[in-house]
C-alpha positions as CSV (number, residue, x, y, z in Angstrom):
1,M,-69.4,-4.8,31.1
2,Q,-66.7,-7.4,30.4
3,D,-65.9,-7.9,26.8
4,I,-67.3,-11.1,25.2
5,I,-65.0,-13.3,23.1
6,T,-64.7,-11.9,19.6
7,E,-65.3,-15.1,17.8
8,I,-68.4,-17.2,17.8
9,N,-69.0,-20.6,16.4
10,S,-72.5,-21.8,15.6
11,S,-73.6,-25.4,15.1
12,R,-73.2,-24.8,11.3
13,G,-69.5,-24.2,11.8
14,S,-69.5,-20.5,11.0
15,S,-66.9,-18.3,12.7
16,F,-66.5,-14.5,13.0
17,S,-63.5,-12.4,13.8
18,V,-63.9,-8.7,14.7
19,Y,-60.8,-6.5,14.8
20,P,-58.8,-4.2,15.6
21,N,-59.2,-2.7,19.0
22,P,-58.5,0.2,19.4
23,L,-59.2,1.4,15.9
24,K,-58.3,4.5,14.0
25,G,-60.6,4.4,11.0
26,E,-62.1,1.0,10.2
27,V,-63.3,-2.1,11.9
28,Y,-63.1,-5.5,10.1
29,I,-65.5,-8.4,10.4
30,D,-64.3,-11.6,8.8
31,C,-66.5,-14.7,8.4
32,K,-65.0,-18.1,7.6
33,T,-68.1,-18.9,5.5
34,E,-70.9,-16.8,4.0
35,I,-74.0,-17.0,6.2
36,P,-77.2,-15.5,4.6
37,N,-78.7,-14.3,7.9
38,A,-75.5,-12.8,9.5
39,S,-75.8,-9.2,10.4
40,C,-74.0,-6.5,12.4
41,E,-75.0,-3.3,14.2
42,V,-72.9,-0.5,15.7
43,F,-74.1,1.5,18.8
44,D,-72.8,4.6,20.5
45,L,-72.3,4.6,24.3
46,K,-75.9,5.9,24.7
47,G,-77.2,2.8,23.0
48,H,-78.2,4.6,19.8
49,L,-77.9,2.6,16.6
50,I,-75.4,4.5,14.4
51,A,-74.7,1.9,11.7
52,G,-76.1,-1.4,10.6
53,N,-75.6,-4.1,8.0
54,K,-78.4,-6.5,7.3
55,S,-76.1,-9.1,5.7
56,L,-72.5,-9.9,6.0
57,S,-70.2,-11.3,3.4
58,I,-66.9,-13.1,4.1
59,K,-64.9,-9.8,4.3
60,N,-66.6,-6.8,5.8
61,T,-65.4,-3.3,6.7
62,I,-67.2,-0.6,8.7
63,S,-65.7,2.9,8.5
64,F,-65.5,4.9,11.7
65,T,-63.9,7.9,10.0
66,S,-67.0,10.0,10.4
67,F,-67.6,9.1,14.0
68,P,-66.0,11.1,16.8
69,S,-63.4,9.5,19.1
70,G,-64.8,7.4,21.9
71,M,-66.2,4.0,22.8
72,Y,-68.6,2.1,20.6
73,T,-70.3,-1.3,20.7
74,I,-70.6,-3.6,17.7
75,K,-73.1,-6.5,17.7
76,V,-72.6,-9.4,15.3
77,C,-75.3,-12.0,15.0
78,D,-75.6,-15.2,12.9
79,G,-79.1,-16.1,13.8
80,N,-77.9,-18.6,16.5
81,R,-75.4,-16.6,18.5
82,V,-74.5,-13.0,19.2
83,V,-71.1,-11.4,19.8
84,I,-71.0,-8.0,21.5
85,K,-67.7,-6.2,21.5
86,K,-66.7,-2.7,22.8
87,F,-64.3,-0.7,20.6
88,L,-62.3,2.4,21.3
89,K,-62.0,4.8,18.3
90,L,-58.9,6.9,18.6
């Protein structure tokens, strides 16, 4: 699957940035504005949900320190659009 652009812009003008890739310990999700219905989920390669956050603030961090090395998928949704990004944890 080809990676999808890591920023999305909704009609309300929200914007998300998801970084870094590859990562060693944490992934960061930054929102330009706080969106009450924004959420994120992290999946392993088998599609199992391993972490979720029902609401995102402007600066967000998800720790991958307890996860083994490998590929993961993060899904960020603002109610209008969805970003899906693959990450490599070293």
